[in-house]
N, C-alpha and C positions, 0 to 999 in steps of 0.2 A: 391495514395495508395488506392487500392480498396479492398473490402471484397467480396470474392466469394460467390455467392448464394448457400446455402447448398442444397444438393440433397433432393428431396421430400421423406418423409417417411409416412407410414400409421399413422393414428391418434392413440393416446395412448388408451389402453383398458379402458373401462368405470369404472373399479374399481381403476384406477390409481388416485393418488392425484391431477393430472392435471385437473381432472373432478370434483373437489370438489364442484364446483358450488356455491350454496348459503352458504356453510359452512363458518363460520367466521374464518378468519385466521389473524395472527398478521402481521401488516404492518411494514416493515423495512424502512420506509421513512416518511417524514413529520416532523414537529417541535416537536411533542411529543416523537417520537423515538429518534431524535437527542438529546433532552434534557436529556433523561434517558433511554438509551438502556438496562441497567441492569434490569429495571422493565419488559421490554419485554421478556428478557431471562428467568426471573423468572416465568412469566406466561407460557412460552413455555415449561418449564420443566415438566409441567403436562402431556405432550404428551410422555415423555420419552426422549431418547437421540436424536431422529429425529422428527422434527416438521414441519408442513406445514406453509409457510409464503408467503407473497406477497412482492416483492422487488421493484415494480413499479406498477402503475395502470394496472390491468389485467395481470400481469406477476407473475405466481406462481412458487414456488420452494420448495424443502425440505431443511431445515436448520439443520445441525448436531451441537448439542450443548453439547454433551458428549465427554469427553477427549479421552477415549478408543475407542469410535466409530469413532471419527475424525482420530485417528491414523490408524484404520482399513481401512478407505477410502483412506487416503493419501499414505498408503503403499501397496495398492492392485491394481496396474495398470492392472492386468489381469481381474479384475472385474469392474473397474471404469476408464473410458477414460477421457482425458482432451480435446478431439476434439469437439468443439462446433458445427461442422457440424452434430452431432448426436442430436442436440436440436430440437425435433420434433415440438414444438409449434412455433418456429421461422420458420422452414421449411414449415409448412402448413399455415402460415399466422395468426395463433391465436395470436402470438406476432408480432406486426407490425415492419417492419425494422427500423422505426424511433422512436421506444420506447427508452426512455432516458437511459436504462441500456444496450442497444445493443452495443454501442462502447466499453464498458468494458467487454463484454462477447462474441462478435462475433468472428468467426474464423479469425486468421491471421497466416501466415506461419512462426511462431516463436517458440522458445523453450517452451513457456508457454502453447501453445495450440496444441502441437503435442505429439505423443506417439512413443514408440519403436525406430526403427533405425533413423527416422527423428528427434526425440527428442534428441537422443544421439549425432547426428552430429551437430545439432544447439547448444545444451548445451555445447558440447566440445569446440566449437569456442568461446563461451562466457567465459567459465571457463579459457581457455588458455589465452585469451586476458586480462581478469581482473588480471590473475596471473602475468602479466608483469608489473603491477603498483608497483612502489617502495613504500613500506609502509612509509618509512621515508620522502620521497618527498611528499606523500599524507598528512602526519601530518603537515609538514611545510607549505604546501599550505593552509590547513584548518586554521592553526594558523594565517597566514598572512591575509587571507580573513576575519576571525573573528575580528582581530585587526582593519582592514580597516573599517568594519561596526560599530564597537564600537566607533571609532574615529568620525564617522558621528553623532551618536546619543548622545555621552557622554556629550558634552557641553550643550545640551538642557534640561537635567534633567528629561525627560520623553520620552516615545516612545511606539509604538505598536510593541512589539517584534516579532509578527507574520509577519507583513508586512515589517518591517524594518530590521529584523535579520533572523528569522527562514526561511522565504521564499526566501531570497536573497542568503544566504550562500550556500545551496545545488546547486543553479544555478551557482554560481561562481566556485564551485568545479567541477560540471559537465562540464562546458565550458572548464575548464583547462584540465581535464582528457580526454575529447573526442575531443579536438581541435575544439571547436564550437565557432563561432563568437558571440558576445553578442546579436546582433539583431536577429540572428537565435535562440539563446537560449531563448530569450523572447517569441518567437512564440511557442517553444516547451513547455515551462512551462505554458503559457496561455492555450494551447490545452490540455495538460495533466490534469491540474487543473480542466478544464471544464468537461472532461469526467468522472473524479472521482466524481463530484457532482451529476451526473446522473439526470439532470433536463432538462428543455425545451431547454437549450442551448447546450446540449451534441453533437448534430449532427454538429452544426457549429464549436464547439471546435475540433471535430474529423477532420474536414477539415483543420483547422489551424495547427493541429498536423501533418497531412500528408504533408502539405506544408513545414513545418519546417524540418522534417526528410529528405524530398527529397532534400532540399537545402544543408543539411549537407552531404548527400551521394554524391551529385554532386561535392561539394567542395573537398571532400577527394579523390574522384577518380582522380581529376585534380591535387590536391596538397596534397599528403599523408605526414604524419608527425609522430613524436613519440607520438602517442596518441591511445586510445582504438579503435576509429573508424577505423583508418588506419590499426591497427593490426587485427581487425576483417576482413577487406577486404583482407588482405594478408594471412589469415589463410588457411591451406590446405583444409578446408571444401569447399572452392570455392563458397562463398555466392554470389548469384545474387543481383542486385540492390534492387529488391523487398524484398528478404530475409534480406538484410542489413537494409532496412528501418524498417522492423518489429522487428528485433533484437534490434534496437535502441529504438523502442517504449517500449519494455520490460525493457531495462536498464534505460531509462528515468523514466519509471513508478516506478522502484525501487529506483532510486537515487534522486528524487526531492520531489514529494508529500508525500510519506511515510516518507522520511527523515525529511521534514518539520514537520510532525506530531510528530515524535519521539522527535525532539528537543523541540518543544513547549509544548507537553504533559509532557516532563521531567521538563521543567522550571516551568510549572504550579504546578507540584507536589512539587518541591523543594521550591517554594515560598509560598505554602499554607499549607502543611502538617507538623504538629508540630514535627513529627518524624525526618524530614529533616531540617525544619527551625531552630530547636534548635541547631542542629549541625552546621548550617551555622553561627548562632550567636556566637558560640564558636570558629569560625575561621577555621573550617574544611569544606570540600566540598564532601559529600558522593555521588558523581556523578554516580559512577558505581552502587551503590545501587538503586538510583532513576531510572536509565535506566532499571535495572532488574524489578523493580516494575511496571513501565509503560508497559514493554513488557508482563508482566503477566496480568495486569488489564485493561489497555487502549492501546492495541497494535495499531499501526498506521493503519493497515488493519484489521478491526474488523470482517468482513464477506466477504470471497472471496474463493480462492482455489476451483473454480468451477469444478465439475466432472459430468460425465454422466454415469449411469449404462449401462453396455454392454448388459445386459439382465434383465428381471424382476427378482427381488430377494428380500429377506428379509434382512433388516439391523437392527440389534438389535430388531427384532420383528416387524419392520415397513416395509410394502411393498413399495419398490421404483421401479419405472418402467423404462424400457429402454427409453432413450432419454429425461428423465425428469431431469432438472438441480438440482444438489445437491451442496449447498454452505456449506463451513465449517465456523462455527462461531468461529474464533480463540479466540475472547474475551470470549464467553460463555464457550468454552471448557477449557480455562485456569482457569476459575473460577467455574468449575464443583464442586458442593458440595461433590462429591464422592472422590475428591482428598484430600490427606493429608493436614492438615492445618499447616504444618511446615513452618518455615521462608523461604521467597522467596529470600532473599539476597544471591547472589552467585549461586542461583539455575537456571540453564539454560535449564530446561526440558520443558519450555513453547513452545507453537506452533506459536508464533508470526512470525517466519521465515518459517512457514509451516513445512513439514516433507516428508520423502520418496524421490522419484526420482526428485521431483520438489521443493525441498528445495531451498530457496533463495540463489543464487550463490554469492551475494554481502553482506552477513550478516556481515562478518568481517570488510570490509571498512565502512559499514553503522554505525556500532557501534563505530568505531574510530572517524568518523566525528561527531556523536552526542556527544561523550564524550568530545572531544576537544572544540566543540561549547559551551557546558555547562560550562566547566572549565574556559575557557577564559572569558566568560561573568561574571561569579561570582567572578573571580579573580580581574577583572578591575572595576566592579561595586558591591562591597561587601555589600553595604547597600540598594540594590535594593528591591523593594516591589511591590506587586500588587496595582494598582490604584483603583480597585473596589473589592468588596468581591468576593471570588472565585466562589460562587454559582451564581453570576451575569454574569459570563463569558458565552458567547453564543457558540454553536456548529454548524458547518455547517451540512446541511441536506444531506442525501444520505445513501444508504444501505451498502456501502462497507467500508468506512473509518471511523476513529474516529478523527475528525479534528476540532480544534477550529476555530472560525470566527475572533477572535482577541485576543490579549494578552497585554492590556495596563498596563504599569508599570511607576513608578517614582523612582528617585534616586538623591542623591546629584550630581550636575554637576561635570564633570571632564574635564581636559584639554586634547586636542589631544596630541598624542605622538610627540616628536620632531624628 
């Protein structure tokens, strides 16, 4: 799976933020940002709703941190393109091809990085194929997978829920829905997790990811079945093998790493926040409330939804230049001080799933999977608690996601189901 070299463009104008030079910008990487991204967003608000940031060493971008401005970008495809071949700094070599953020931002012929008719064709194939998934069957499979994993950890009385539950459950669900053999699924998750971290191992992880999707495409060409991969192949859009591979990367990206983060961020909240822990002690499980809260304050994808201005223009009073990447801070926009402080419970106006023509096509199944995962665990391990103080939990580094590095818990041991 290769990434085409973008066509060369002229350098950005000297007044463009890409030429900020020595000007200090906020870094969206490193341990300080991972530990407290909200502190970075607070400092950035001094710039207004659009702020200059560095997302990897030497890689500059504009970050949209205002809710209304984020919606303006997300809903204006006539002004802001998703096509990374417009990224001037990558095209002219200012950003090297081996930069750790490139695997998450470079062009692939998929629904995420296309506009217009190409996007409509690819998006239609994904939407139609996901629409064939039986919701009841999905719920049953999530319940069965969750029970299987809880049976493994239950007798031990302690576990790292991230590695032993949250990371494994989405993989089991993906393998089932996409007809993916476990060994291939392991490659896919290893590769996807690696490119999300956007570190020195990103290039190698991208190669592992490419190998895994190629295996799955070849298998399903030879042995189609009642699964999303085979339905994509049979869709009237007539996807080529290359297009199939890249659509699977998008769907895997939605269905594993962000799903893991939603589950684990939800568990962290339920086990540490008195608003929820008190309800748990009284025997109720406010899972839907916790999911809403996480999607507002700690969305699994914190900074992404990359766009490129089609021409130089002002965005809420800030100059943004043609070919300069604009990232949407879904986390900062959701916590914009200008938003009403009304209760978030049941409020689905957050931007965790993005908005506009590129809204996440799998938000319904993603929420079902997270809710069932949380409910099952809390039902079978009702006295579960964090093994360390919540402030001691560590977060993985990287500009794009909001991802715990571990989630150690303890609980009274339980017996496996008979």
